C-alpha positions as CSV (number, residue, x, y, z in Angstrom):
1,M,186.9,-36.8,7.1
2,E,184.6,-34.0,8.0
3,I,183.5,-34.5,11.4
4,T,179.7,-34.0,10.8
5,L,179.9,-36.9,8.4
6,P,179.8,-39.5,11.5
7,V,177.2,-37.3,13.2
8,A,175.2,-37.9,10.1
9,L,175.5,-41.3,9.9
10,L,174.8,-41.7,13.4
11,A,171.8,-39.4,13.2
12,G,170.4,-41.9,10.3
13,L,170.8,-45.1,12.7
14,V,169.0,-43.3,15.4
15,S,166.3,-42.3,13.0
16,F,165.9,-46.2,12.3
17,A,165.9,-47.3,15.8
18,S,163.3,-44.6,16.9
19,P,160.1,-46.1,18.5
20,C,157.7,-45.1,16.0
21,F,159.6,-46.6,13.0
22,L,161.5,-49.4,14.2
23,P,158.0,-51.5,14.8
24,I,156.9,-50.6,11.0
25,V,159.9,-51.8,9.4
26,P,158.7,-55.5,9.2
27,A,155.5,-54.0,7.1
28,F,157.7,-52.1,4.5
29,V,160.3,-55.3,4.4
30,G,157.2,-57.3,3.6
31,Q,156.6,-55.1,0.9
32,L,160.2,-55.2,-0.4
33,V,160.6,-59.1,-0.3
34,G,157.2,-60.6,-0.5
35,T,155.6,-63.0,1.7
36,G,154.9,-66.9,1.2
37,V,155.0,-68.2,-2.4
38,R,155.6,-64.6,-3.4
39,R,158.9,-64.1,-1.7
40,V,161.5,-62.8,-4.0
41,S,165.0,-64.4,-4.5
42,G,168.1,-63.0,-2.2
43,R,169.3,-60.9,-5.0
44,A,165.8,-59.5,-6.1
45,A,165.3,-58.5,-2.1
46,L,168.9,-56.8,-2.3
47,I,167.6,-54.8,-5.5
48,N,164.2,-54.0,-3.9
49,A,165.8,-52.7,-1.0
50,L,168.6,-50.5,-2.4
51,C,165.7,-49.0,-4.7
52,F,163.7,-48.2,-1.6
53,V,166.5,-46.4,-0.1
54,A,167.2,-44.6,-3.5
55,G,163.5,-43.6,-3.5
56,F,163.7,-41.7,0.0
57,S,167.3,-40.5,-0.5
58,A,166.2,-38.6,-3.5
59,V,163.3,-36.8,-2.0
60,F,165.4,-35.9,1.1
61,I,168.4,-34.8,-0.9
62,A,165.8,-32.9,-3.1
63,V,164.3,-31.0,0.2
64,W,167.7,-29.9,1.1
65,A,168.5,-28.7,-2.3
66,S,165.3,-26.9,-2.4
67,I,165.6,-25.2,1.1
68,G,169.5,-24.3,-0.2
69,L,168.1,-22.5,-3.5
70,I,165.4,-20.5,-1.1
71,G,168.4,-19.4,1.3
72,R,170.5,-18.0,-1.5
73,S,167.8,-16.5,-3.3
74,L,167.0,-14.4,0.0
75,G,169.9,-12.4,0.0
76,P,170.0,-10.0,2.6
77,Y,167.2,-11.5,4.5
78,A,169.2,-14.8,4.7
79,V,170.1,-13.5,8.3
80,H,166.8,-13.4,9.5
81,A,166.2,-17.0,7.7
82,R,169.0,-18.7,9.4
83,I,167.9,-17.3,12.8
84,V,164.3,-18.7,12.3
85,G,165.5,-21.9,11.1
86,G,167.6,-22.2,14.1
87,A,164.7,-21.5,16.3
88,V,162.7,-24.2,14.5
89,L,165.6,-26.7,15.1
90,V,165.5,-25.8,19.1
91,L,161.5,-26.4,19.3
92,M,161.9,-29.6,17.3
93,G,164.9,-30.7,19.7
94,L,162.8,-29.7,22.8
95,H,160.0,-31.4,21.3
96,L,162.1,-35.0,20.5
97,A,163.4,-34.7,23.9
98,G,159.9,-34.5,25.6
99,V,160.3,-30.9,27.0
100,L,157.6,-29.8,24.7
101,S,154.8,-31.0,23.1
102,I,154.0,-30.1,19.4
103,G,150.8,-31.3,17.9
104,L,151.5,-30.9,14.4
105,L,154.9,-33.3,15.0
106,D,152.7,-36.0,16.7
107,T,150.4,-36.5,13.6
108,P,152.1,-38.8,11.2
109,V,152.1,-37.8,7.3
110,R,152.0,-41.3,5.7
111,G,151.3,-42.2,2.2
112,A,149.6,-45.5,1.9
113,L,151.4,-48.4,0.8
114,P,151.2,-50.2,-2.6
115,S,148.9,-52.8,-2.7
116,G,150.4,-56.2,-1.1
117,G,148.8,-58.3,-3.6
118,R,151.1,-57.9,-6.5
119,D,154.7,-59.0,-6.6
120,A,157.7,-57.0,-5.0
121,S,159.3,-55.4,-7.7
122,A,162.2,-52.9,-8.1
123,L,159.6,-50.1,-9.2
124,R,157.1,-50.7,-6.7
125,A,160.1,-50.7,-4.2
126,G,161.4,-47.2,-5.4
127,L,157.4,-45.6,-5.4
128,M,157.5,-47.0,-1.7
129,G,160.9,-45.0,-1.1
130,V,159.4,-41.8,-2.6
131,I,156.1,-42.3,-0.6
132,F,158.0,-42.7,2.9
133,G,160.3,-39.7,1.8
134,A,157.7,-37.4,1.1
135,G,155.8,-38.1,4.5
136,W,158.2,-39.4,6.8
137,T,157.1,-39.9,10.8
138,P,157.5,-37.1,13.2
139,C,160.4,-39.0,15.0
140,I,162.5,-38.9,11.6
141,G,161.5,-35.5,11.1
142,P,163.0,-33.6,13.7
143,I,166.4,-35.2,13.4
144,L,166.3,-35.2,9.2
145,S,165.7,-31.4,9.9
146,G,168.9,-31.1,11.8
147,I,171.0,-32.9,9.2
148,I,169.5,-30.7,6.3
149,A,170.2,-27.8,8.5
150,L,173.8,-29.1,8.8
151,A,173.8,-29.7,4.9
152,T,172.6,-26.2,4.3
153,M,175.4,-24.3,6.4
154,S,178.0,-26.6,4.8
155,A,180.7,-24.8,2.9
156,T,180.4,-26.3,-0.3
157,A,177.5,-28.1,-2.1
158,W,179.6,-31.4,-2.0
159,S,179.9,-31.2,1.7
160,G,176.0,-30.7,2.0
161,V,175.5,-33.8,-0.6
162,S,177.9,-35.8,1.5
163,L,175.9,-35.3,4.7
164,M,172.7,-36.2,3.4
165,V,174.2,-39.5,1.7
166,A,175.6,-40.2,5.0
167,Y,172.0,-39.8,6.8
168,C,170.6,-41.9,4.3
169,L,173.1,-44.7,4.7
170,G,172.8,-44.6,8.5
171,L,168.8,-45.3,8.0
172,G,169.0,-47.3,4.8
173,L,171.6,-49.8,5.4
174,P,169.6,-51.5,8.3
175,I,166.9,-51.7,6.3
176,V,168.6,-53.6,3.2
177,A,170.3,-55.8,6.0
178,V,166.9,-56.5,7.3
179,A,165.5,-57.3,3.9
180,L,168.2,-59.6,3.3
181,G,167.1,-61.6,6.3
182,S,169.4,-60.4,8.9
183,A,167.2,-60.6,11.9
184,Q,170.5,-59.6,14.3
185,V,170.3,-56.3,13.1
186,T,166.6,-55.7,14.3
187,R,167.8,-57.4,17.6
188,R,170.7,-55.5,18.1
189,F,168.5,-52.2,17.7
190,D,166.6,-53.4,20.6
191,W,169.0,-51.6,22.9
192,F,167.9,-48.1,21.4
193,R,164.2,-49.5,21.7
194,R,164.9,-50.1,25.5
195,H,166.6,-47.0,26.0
196,H,164.6,-44.9,23.8
197,V,163.9,-41.8,26.6
198,G,167.7,-41.6,26.8
199,V,168.2,-41.6,23.3
200,S,165.2,-38.9,22.5
201,L,167.0,-36.7,25.1
202,A,170.5,-37.1,23.8
203,S,169.0,-36.6,20.3
204,G,166.9,-33.5,20.9
205,G,169.8,-31.9,23.0
206,L,172.0,-32.2,20.1
207,L,169.4,-30.4,17.9
208,V,168.8,-27.9,20.7
209,V,172.7,-27.3,20.1
210,V,172.7,-26.9,16.7
211,G,169.9,-24.8,16.5
212,F,171.7,-22.2,19.0
213,L,174.8,-22.7,16.7
214,M,172.7,-21.6,13.9
215,I,171.1,-18.7,15.8
216,A,174.4,-17.3,16.9
217,N,176.1,-18.0,13.3
218,L,178.7,-20.3,15.0
219,L,178.5,-23.4,12.8
220,P,181.0,-22.1,10.1
221,R,183.4,-21.0,12.8
222,L,183.2,-24.7,14.3
223,A,183.7,-25.9,10.7
224,G,186.6,-23.8,10.1
225,M,188.3,-25.3,13.4
226,V,188.0,-29.0,12.0
227,P,191.0,-28.8,10.0
228,A,192.9,-27.2,12.7
229,L,192.1,-29.9,14.9
230,G,193.5,-32.6,12.8
231,I,190.0,-34.2,12.5
């Protein structure tokens, strides 16, 4: 297994548990499962949650694919794009760690949720996922950018897709569990909320490291060392 796959999965879990996303999970889940007499069955809740995850996963993977196409079309300027991308990741990591304050990243870009007056459905759940994916919150943006950067630097398209899918699973599976009524999932993530400063520092530090590795063009070399380490 590629060593970066567990990192991508963990990044998704950290995104779910981040202080600016975890509190809004009940609002999303309420839209997926309904409330009161409008609450859907367990099977329908599962389908809706999976459609929601599929919606934002499609957006995230499409963003990664678009960046990859742009990168390949730059030709001799790809080196400069890699350096700029690494610098952006360093800035995002410093912002996530609280060292810098970037106003643009402190302004959430969120689409309006579909009206709660209608019954929950798979189509509406998928639309919600697309809306969420197109306007992710700032705390998810920097971490997601790091995973997109890793996926873009992957040796093959399959490796890139695998990283993006792993991140989406890390973010999506807890949402599915909560939609199915597993309150223990939310309680288990309380640890992340209580230690959000440390988690932010660690996550931001990891982004800074990835950014510097991109600038120095060391990510491919590290990827080549993985088979030799037997990982």
